[in-house]
N, CA, C and O atoms as a GROMACS GRO file, in nm:
protein
  380
    1GLU      N    1  -0.431   0.636   2.271
    1GLU     CA    2  -0.304   0.598   2.208
    1GLU      C    3  -0.267   0.705   2.105
    1GLU      O    4  -0.347   0.740   2.018
    2THR      N    5  -0.145   0.756   2.116
    2THR     CA    6  -0.097   0.857   2.023
    2THR      C    7  -0.028   0.789   1.906
    2THR      O    8   0.054   0.699   1.925
    3LEU      N    9  -0.060   0.832   1.787
    3LEU     CA   10   0.000   0.775   1.668
    3LEU      C   11   0.116   0.861   1.622
    3LEU      O   12   0.115   0.983   1.639
    4SER      N   13   0.216   0.798   1.566
    4SER     CA   14   0.332   0.868   1.512
    4SER      C   15   0.337   0.849   1.362
    4SER      O   16   0.310   0.740   1.311
    5ASN      N   17   0.371   0.954   1.291
    5ASN     CA   18   0.388   0.945   1.147
    5ASN      C   19   0.524   0.886   1.113
    5ASN      O   20   0.624   0.915   1.179
    6LEU      N   21   0.526   0.805   1.012
    6LEU     CA   22   0.651   0.754   0.957
    6LEU      C   23   0.730   0.871   0.901
    6LEU      O   24   0.675   0.954   0.828
    7GLN      N   25   0.857   0.878   0.933
    7GLN     CA   26   0.942   0.988   0.886
    7GLN      C   27   1.001   0.954   0.749
    7GLN      O   28   1.046   0.842   0.726
    8ALA      N   29   0.998   1.051   0.658
    8ALA     CA   30   1.054   1.032   0.524
    8ALA      C   31   1.202   0.993   0.532
    8ALA      O   32   1.250   0.915   0.450
    9GLU      N   33   1.273   1.048   0.630
    9GLU     CA   34   1.416   1.017   0.646
    9GLU      C   35   1.438   0.868   0.673
    9GLU      O   36   1.538   0.811   0.631
   10THR      N   37   1.343   0.806   0.742
   10THR     CA   38   1.355   0.662   0.770
   10THR      C   39   1.348   0.582   0.641
   10THR      O   40   1.427   0.490   0.620
   11VAL      N   41   1.256   0.618   0.554
   11VAL     CA   42   1.241   0.548   0.426
   11VAL      C   43   1.367   0.567   0.342
   11VAL      O   44   1.417   0.472   0.282
   12MET      N   45   1.418   0.689   0.338
   12MET     CA   46   1.540   0.716   0.261
   12MET      C   47   1.658   0.635   0.317
   12MET      O   48   1.739   0.584   0.240
   13GLU      N   49   1.668   0.624   0.447
   13GLU     CA   50   1.775   0.547   0.510
   13GLU      C   51   1.764   0.398   0.475
   13GLU      O   52   1.865   0.333   0.447
   14LEU      N   53   1.643   0.344   0.475
   14LEU     CA   54   1.623   0.204   0.436
   14LEU      C   55   1.674   0.180   0.294
   14LEU      O   56   1.748   0.086   0.269
   15LEU      N   57   1.633   0.267   0.202
   15LEU     CA   58   1.672   0.250   0.062
   15LEU      C   59   1.823   0.266   0.044
   15LEU      O   60   1.886   0.191  -0.030
   16ARG      N   61   1.880   0.365   0.112
   16ARG     CA   62   2.025   0.389   0.103
   16ARG      C   63   2.103   0.268   0.154
   16ARG      O   64   2.197   0.223   0.089
   17ARG      N   65   2.066   0.218   0.270
   17ARG     CA   66   2.139   0.105   0.328
   17ARG      C   67   2.118  -0.023   0.248
   17ARG      O   68   2.210  -0.104   0.237
   18MET      N   69   1.999  -0.042   0.192
   18MET     CA   70   1.972  -0.160   0.110
   18MET      C   71   2.065  -0.160  -0.011
   18MET      O   72   2.124  -0.263  -0.044
   19ARG      N   73   2.080  -0.044  -0.078
   19ARG     CA   74   2.171  -0.033  -0.191
   19ARG      C   75   2.316  -0.052  -0.146
   19ARG      O   76   2.394  -0.123  -0.211
   20GLU      N   77   2.353   0.012  -0.036
   20GLU     CA   78   2.490   0.006   0.014
   20GLU      C   79   2.534  -0.138   0.042
   20GLU      O   80   2.647  -0.175   0.011
   21TYR      N   81   2.446  -0.217   0.100
   21TYR     CA   82   2.480  -0.355   0.134
   21TYR      C   83   2.445  -0.456   0.024
   21TYR      O   84   2.480  -0.573   0.035
   22GLY      N   85   2.377  -0.410  -0.080
   22GLY     CA   86   2.343  -0.498  -0.191
   22GLY      C   87   2.247  -0.609  -0.155
   22GLY      O   88   2.256  -0.719  -0.210
   23VAL      N   89   2.154  -0.582  -0.065
   23VAL     CA   90   2.056  -0.682  -0.022
   23VAL      C   91   1.920  -0.654  -0.088
   23VAL      O   92   1.892  -0.540  -0.126
   24PRO      N   93   1.836  -0.757  -0.102
   24PRO     CA   94   1.708  -0.737  -0.168
   24PRO      C   95   1.598  -0.684  -0.077
   24PRO      O   96   1.496  -0.635  -0.126
   25LEU      N   97   1.617  -0.692   0.055
   25LEU     CA   98   1.514  -0.649   0.149
   25LEU      C   99   1.576  -0.578   0.268
   25LEU      O  100   1.684  -0.616   0.315
   26ALA      N  101   1.507  -0.476   0.317
   26ALA     CA  102   1.550  -0.408   0.439
   26ALA      C  103   1.425  -0.375   0.520
   26ALA      O  104   1.322  -0.334   0.466
   27VAL      N  105   1.436  -0.392   0.651
   27VAL     CA  106   1.323  -0.367   0.739
   27VAL      C  107   1.369  -0.279   0.856
   27VAL      O  108   1.476  -0.301   0.912
   28PRO      N  109   1.288  -0.178   0.892
   28PRO     CA  110   1.324  -0.098   1.008
   28PRO      C  111   1.290  -0.172   1.137
   28PRO      O  112   1.194  -0.248   1.143
   29VAL      N  113   1.371  -0.148   1.239
   29VAL     CA  114   1.349  -0.210   1.370
   29VAL      C  115   1.346  -0.098   1.474
   29VAL      O  116   1.442  -0.021   1.486
   30PHE      N  117   1.236  -0.091   1.546
   30PHE     CA  118   1.220   0.010   1.651
   30PHE      C  119   1.205  -0.062   1.784
   30PHE      O  120   1.106  -0.131   1.808
   31HIS      N  121   1.304  -0.044   1.871
   31HIS     CA  122   1.303  -0.108   2.004
   31HIS      C  123   1.275  -0.258   1.994
   31HIS      O  124   1.185  -0.310   2.060
   32ASP      N  125   1.352  -0.327   1.912
   32ASP     CA  126   1.344  -0.473   1.892
   32ASP      C  127   1.217  -0.522   1.825
   32ASP      O  128   1.189  -0.642   1.827
   33LYS      N  129   1.139  -0.432   1.765
   33LYS     CA  130   1.018  -0.473   1.693
   33LYS      C  131   1.031  -0.438   1.546
   33LYS      O  132   1.056  -0.322   1.511
   34HIS      N  133   1.013  -0.539   1.459
   34HIS     CA  134   1.014  -0.514   1.315
   34HIS      C  135   0.898  -0.423   1.279
   34HIS      O  136   0.789  -0.434   1.334
   35GLY      N  137   0.926  -0.332   1.184
   35GLY     CA  138   0.823  -0.237   1.145
   35GLY      C  139   0.800  -0.234   0.995
   35GLY      O  140   0.831  -0.328   0.922
   36HIS      N  141   0.744  -0.121   0.952
   36HIS     CA  142   0.712  -0.096   0.812
   36HIS      C  143   0.776   0.036   0.773
   36HIS      O  144   0.798   0.120   0.861
   37PRO      N  145   0.805   0.059   0.652
   37PRO     CA  146   0.780  -0.029   0.537
   37PRO      C  147   0.893  -0.129   0.518
   37PRO      O  148   1.005  -0.107   0.564
   38LEU      N  149   0.863  -0.235   0.451
   38LEU     CA  150   0.964  -0.330   0.406
   38LEU      C  151   1.016  -0.277   0.273
   38LEU      O  152   0.940  -0.266   0.177
   39ALA      N  153   1.144  -0.244   0.268
   39ALA     CA  154   1.204  -0.198   0.142
   39ALA      C  155   1.235  -0.321   0.057
   39ALA      O  156   1.298  -0.416   0.103
   40ILE      N  157   1.190  -0.318  -0.067
   40ILE     CA  158   1.201  -0.434  -0.157
   40ILE      C  159   1.274  -0.393  -0.284
   40ILE      O  160   1.237  -0.296  -0.349
   41ALA      N  161   1.378  -0.469  -0.318
   41ALA     CA  162   1.453  -0.442  -0.441
   41ALA      C  163   1.362  -0.468  -0.562
   41ALA      O  164   1.276  -0.556  -0.558
   42PRO      N  165   1.382  -0.390  -0.668
   42PRO     CA  166   1.297  -0.405  -0.788
   42PRO      C  167   1.292  -0.549  -0.841
   42PRO      O  168   1.188  -0.591  -0.892
   43ARG      N  169   1.401  -0.624  -0.830
   43ARG     CA  170   1.401  -0.760  -0.885
   43ARG      C  171   1.304  -0.854  -0.812
   43ARG      O  172   1.267  -0.959  -0.866
   44LEU      N  173   1.262  -0.818  -0.690
   44LEU     CA  174   1.170  -0.904  -0.616
   44LEU      C  175   1.023  -0.866  -0.634
   44LEU      O  176   0.934  -0.942  -0.597
   45ILE      N  177   0.997  -0.750  -0.692
   45ILE     CA  178   0.860  -0.701  -0.708
   45ILE      C  179   0.770  -0.804  -0.779
   45ILE      O  180   0.657  -0.824  -0.734
   46PRO      N  181   0.816  -0.870  -0.888
   46PRO     CA  182   0.728  -0.968  -0.953
   46PRO      C  183   0.686  -1.083  -0.862
   46PRO      O  184   0.582  -1.145  -0.885
   47GLN      N  185   0.764  -1.112  -0.759
   47GLN     CA  186   0.728  -1.222  -0.669
   47GLN      C  187   0.609  -1.189  -0.580
   47GLN      O  188   0.546  -1.279  -0.524
   48ILE      N  189   0.577  -1.062  -0.567
   48ILE     CA  190   0.465  -1.024  -0.480
   48ILE      C  191   0.336  -1.090  -0.527
   48ILE      O  192   0.254  -1.130  -0.445
   49ASP      N  193   0.319  -1.102  -0.658
   49ASP     CA  194   0.198  -1.167  -0.712
   49ASP      C  195   0.190  -1.315  -0.678
   49ASP      O  196   0.082  -1.373  -0.688
   50THR      N  197   0.301  -1.377  -0.638
   50THR     CA  198   0.300  -1.520  -0.608
   50THR      C  199   0.275  -1.548  -0.459
   50THR      O  200   0.267  -1.664  -0.419
   51LEU      N  201   0.262  -1.445  -0.379
   51LEU     CA  202   0.248  -1.463  -0.235
   51LEU      C  203   0.106  -1.502  -0.195
   51LEU      O  204   0.009  -1.462  -0.259
   52ASP      N  205   0.096  -1.579  -0.090
   52ASP     CA  206  -0.032  -1.614  -0.030
   52ASP      C  207  -0.086  -1.488   0.037
   52ASP      O  208  -0.020  -1.429   0.122
   53LEU      N  209  -0.207  -1.447  -0.001
   53LEU     CA  210  -0.264  -1.323   0.053
   53LEU      C  211  -0.282  -1.327   0.204
   53LEU      O  212  -0.279  -1.223   0.269
   54ASP      N  213  -0.300  -1.445   0.260
   54ASP     CA  214  -0.317  -1.457   0.405
   54ASP      C  215  -0.185  -1.437   0.480
   54ASP      O  216  -0.186  -1.407   0.599
   55VAL      N  217  -0.073  -1.453   0.410
   55VAL     CA  218   0.058  -1.437   0.473
   55VAL      C  219   0.117  -1.301   0.439
   55VAL      O  220   0.179  -1.237   0.524
   56GLY      N  221   0.097  -1.256   0.316
   56GLY     CA  222   0.144  -1.126   0.274
   56GLY      C  223   0.295  -1.117   0.258
   56GLY      O  224   0.361  -1.216   0.228
   57LEU      N  225   0.347  -0.996   0.279
   57LEU     CA  226   0.490  -0.972   0.256
   57LEU      C  227   0.580  -1.047   0.353
   57LEU      O  228   0.700  -1.063   0.327
   58ARG      N  229   0.525  -1.094   0.463
   58ARG     CA  230   0.604  -1.175   0.556
   58ARG      C  231   0.659  -1.299   0.485
   58ARG      O  232   0.769  -1.346   0.517
   59GLN      N  233   0.584  -1.352   0.391
   59GLN     CA  234   0.629  -1.468   0.314
   59GLN      C  235   0.752  -1.434   0.231
   59GLN      O  236   0.844  -1.515   0.221
   60LEU      N  237   0.756  -1.316   0.172
   60LEU     CA  238   0.873  -1.271   0.096
   60LEU      C  239   0.992  -1.254   0.191
   60LEU      O  240   1.104  -1.293   0.159
   61ARG      N  241   0.966  -1.195   0.305
   61ARG     CA  242   1.071  -1.180   0.407
   61ARG      C  243   1.128  -1.315   0.447
   61ARG      O  244   1.249  -1.329   0.463
   62ASP      N  245   1.042  -1.413   0.465
   62ASP     CA  246   1.088  -1.547   0.503
   62ASP      C  247   1.172  -1.611   0.392
   62ASP      O  248   1.271  -1.678   0.421
   63ARG      N  249   1.133  -1.592   0.266
   63ARG     CA  250   1.208  -1.648   0.154
   63ARG      C  251   1.351  -1.596   0.149
   63ARG      O  252   1.443  -1.669   0.113
   64TYR      N  253   1.369  -1.471   0.186
   64TYR     CA  254   1.500  -1.406   0.175
   64TYR      C  255   1.556  -1.368   0.312
   64TYR      O  256   1.629  -1.269   0.325
   65GLU      N  257   1.521  -1.445   0.412
   65GLU     CA  258   1.561  -1.414   0.549
   65GLU      C  259   1.712  -1.396   0.564
   65GLU      O  260   1.758  -1.308   0.637
   66ALA      N  261   1.789  -1.479   0.495
   66ALA     CA  262   1.936  -1.471   0.505
   66ALA      C  263   1.990  -1.341   0.446
   66ALA      O  264   2.101  -1.300   0.479
   67GLU      N  265   1.912  -1.276   0.359
   67GLU     CA  266   1.956  -1.152   0.294
   67GLU      C  267   1.881  -1.029   0.345
   67GLU      O  268   1.896  -0.920   0.291
   68LEU      N  269   1.800  -1.046   0.450
   68LEU     CA  270   1.721  -0.938   0.505
   68LEU      C  271   1.809  -0.850   0.593
   68LEU      O  272   1.872  -0.899   0.687
   69LEU      N  273   1.814  -0.721   0.564
   69LEU     CA  274   1.890  -0.627   0.643
   69LEU      C  275   1.796  -0.561   0.744
   69LEU      O  276   1.698  -0.498   0.706
   70GLU      N  277   1.827  -0.575   0.872
   70GLU     CA  278   1.750  -0.511   0.978
   70GLU      C  279   1.821  -0.381   1.014
   70GLU      O  280   1.941  -0.381   1.041
   71ILE      N  281   1.747  -0.272   1.016
   71ILE     CA  282   1.805  -0.141   1.041
   71ILE      C  283   1.738  -0.078   1.163
   71ILE      O  284   1.619  -0.048   1.161
   72ALA      N  285   1.816  -0.060   1.270
   72ALA     CA  286   1.764   0.004   1.391
   72ALA      C  287   1.732   0.150   1.362
   72ALA      O  288   1.816   0.223   1.308
   73VAL      N  289   1.612   0.193   1.400
   73VAL     CA  290   1.570   0.331   1.379
   73VAL      C  291   1.507   0.385   1.507
   73VAL      O  292   1.461   0.309   1.592
   74GLU      N  293   1.507   0.516   1.518
   74GLU     CA  294   1.438   0.583   1.629
   74GLU      C  295   1.315   0.655   1.573
   74GLU      O  296   1.301   0.776   1.588
   75ASP      N  297   1.229   0.579   1.509
   75ASP     CA  298   1.109   0.633   1.446
   75ASP      C  299   0.992   0.543   1.484
   75ASP      O  300   0.972   0.437   1.425
   76ALA      N  301   0.913   0.587   1.583
   76ALA     CA  302   0.800   0.507   1.629
   76ALA      C  303   0.696   0.485   1.520
   76ALA      O  304   0.614   0.394   1.530
   77GLY      N  305   0.699   0.567   1.416
   77GLY     CA  306   0.604   0.552   1.306
   77GLY      C  307   0.616   0.420   1.233
   77GLY      O  308   0.521   0.377   1.168
   78VAL      N  309   0.732   0.354   1.242
   78VAL     CA  310   0.750   0.228   1.170
   78VAL      C  311   0.671   0.114   1.232
   78VAL      O  312   0.645   0.013   1.166
   79VAL      N  313   0.632   0.127   1.357
   79VAL     CA  314   0.557   0.020   1.423
   79VAL      C  315   0.410   0.058   1.444
   79VAL      O  316   0.336  -0.012   1.513
   80GLN      N  317   0.369   0.168   1.384
   80GLN     CA  318   0.231   0.213   1.396
   80GLN      C  319   0.147   0.141   1.291
   80GLN      O  320   0.173   0.153   1.172
   81ASP      N  321   0.046   0.067   1.336
   81ASP     CA  322  -0.042  -0.004   1.242
   81ASP      C  323  -0.157   0.085   1.199
   81ASP      O  324  -0.228   0.143   1.282
   82VAL      N  325  -0.174   0.094   1.069
   82VAL     CA  326  -0.288   0.165   1.011
   82VAL      C  327  -0.351   0.065   0.914
   82VAL      O  328  -0.328   0.069   0.794
   83ASP      N  329  -0.432  -0.026   0.972
   83ASP     CA  330  -0.487  -0.136   0.895
   83ASP      C  331  -0.634  -0.119   0.858
   83ASP      O  332  -0.685  -0.190   0.771
   84THR      N  333  -0.701  -0.026   0.924
   84THR     CA  334  -0.844  -0.011   0.901
   84THR      C  335  -0.875   0.135   0.869
   84THR      O  336  -0.794   0.224   0.896
   85PRO      N  337  -0.991   0.161   0.811
   85PRO     CA  338  -1.030   0.301   0.788
   85PRO      C  339  -1.034   0.381   0.919
   85PRO      O  340  -1.003   0.500   0.920
   86GLU      N  341  -1.072   0.316   1.029
   86GLU     CA  342  -1.076   0.385   1.158
   86GLU      C  343  -0.935   0.424   1.203
   86GLU      O  344  -0.915   0.534   1.255
   87ASP      N  345  -0.837   0.335   1.183
   87ASP     CA  346  -0.698   0.367   1.216
   87ASP      C  347  -0.651   0.487   1.135
   87ASP      O  348  -0.584   0.576   1.187
   88TYR      N  349  -0.686   0.487   1.007
   88TYR     CA  350  -0.646   0.596   0.919
   88TYR      C  351  -0.707   0.728   0.965
   88TYR      O  352  -0.638   0.830   0.974
   89GLU      N  353  -0.836   0.726   0.994
   89GLU     CA  354  -0.904   0.848   1.040
   89GLU      C  355  -0.842   0.900   1.169
   89GLU      O  356  -0.823   1.020   1.184
   90ARG      N  357  -0.810   0.810   1.260
   90ARG     CA  358  -0.748   0.850   1.387
   90ARG      C  359  -0.611   0.910   1.362
   90ARG      O  360  -0.574   1.009   1.425
   91THR      N  361  -0.534   0.851   1.269
   91THR     CA  362  -0.402   0.906   1.236
   91THR      C  363  -0.416   1.047   1.180
   91THR      O  364  -0.339   1.136   1.216
   92CYS      N  365  -0.513   1.067   1.093
   92CYS     CA  366  -0.533   1.199   1.033
   92CYS      C  367  -0.573   1.302   1.138
   92CYS      O  368  -0.527   1.416   1.134
   93ARG      N  369  -0.659   1.264   1.232
   93ARG     CA  370  -0.704   1.356   1.336
   93ARG      C  371  -0.591   1.395   1.430
   93ARG      O  372  -0.580   1.511   1.470
   94GLU      N  373  -0.506   1.298   1.467
   94GLU     CA  374  -0.403   1.320   1.567
   94GLU      C  375  -0.279   1.384   1.510
   94GLU      O  376  -0.196   1.436   1.586
   95ASN      N  377  -0.263   1.381   1.379
   95ASN     CA  378  -0.144   1.438   1.319
   95ASN      C  379  -0.186   1.550   1.230
   95ASN      O  380  -0.101   1.614   1.168
   0.00000   0.00000   0.00000
């Protein structure tokens, strides 16, 4: 499996569109799959401490689902999972 790096332009686009639309959350979507990173407005950052660790940021997304901006991107890096040290090492080797 080939890993793709998240493009800096994708992150900048998420932040730009989140500000443009005045929404608290924005998520990239690659080929109908939600990806990472979840862009979070500064006013929501304190809520992260209140989240259930087993649910994570998905809980914040659910709380503000009506205000969540989905942004279609052509960046496979947004759906690449790097959850373990082994995933990280593989990403470093392949990129």
